[in-house]
C-alpha positions, 0 to 999 in steps of 0.5 A: 514480532516487529516488521521493519518495512512495511508497504501499505495498500491503499485501503489500508493508508486511507484507514490509517488516515481516518483512524478506521476501526477496520484497521485492526490493532496488530496492524496499526500497531505494526505501522506504528512501531516499523522503522519505515513505512511506504506508500506507493505513488501507485496509491496516490495515483489509485486514489486521485482517480476514485476521487475524480470519479466521485467514489472517494472523498479525500481530507486532502492530498495523498502526498499531505497525508503520506508527509503527515503521517510520517511515512516515505513516498515509493516512486514507481520505477522502470524495474517495478513497472517490469516486475508488475508486468512479469507476475502471474495474472492471479489478479488483474488490478494494475495498482495492487499488481504494482504493489505488489512488484514494489514489495518484492522488488524492495523486501517490503511487507505489504499490508493489505486485507485483500485476500487475492493478494495471497497467491503471490510470493510476498510478504503479507501482513494481513488487517 
């Protein structure tokens, strides 16, 4: 089954960029075959914070990585922020909560490895 509109969790985007084998073949194929793949501004924000703390080494900017991968940038809107705030508190990570809100609001399938996200009513493609 082909999934047409995807939103990549931060780790999935980083795995894609690094051609990491942690990104298993079914998810890798779905990303390659999707009509559109989004990377959220929340991912750029999260990665920039981790890089500034020395917890992540990026070969280039997230924006360059998104563009070089042929993906689309998904900006954070006021409605996304309000949707994130309205989510049940199953998960406390603000970046993941934003990704969930964006996926639900924009009718996207979230590609993730984070099993804590299955508590939410969001379409998920597991890695």
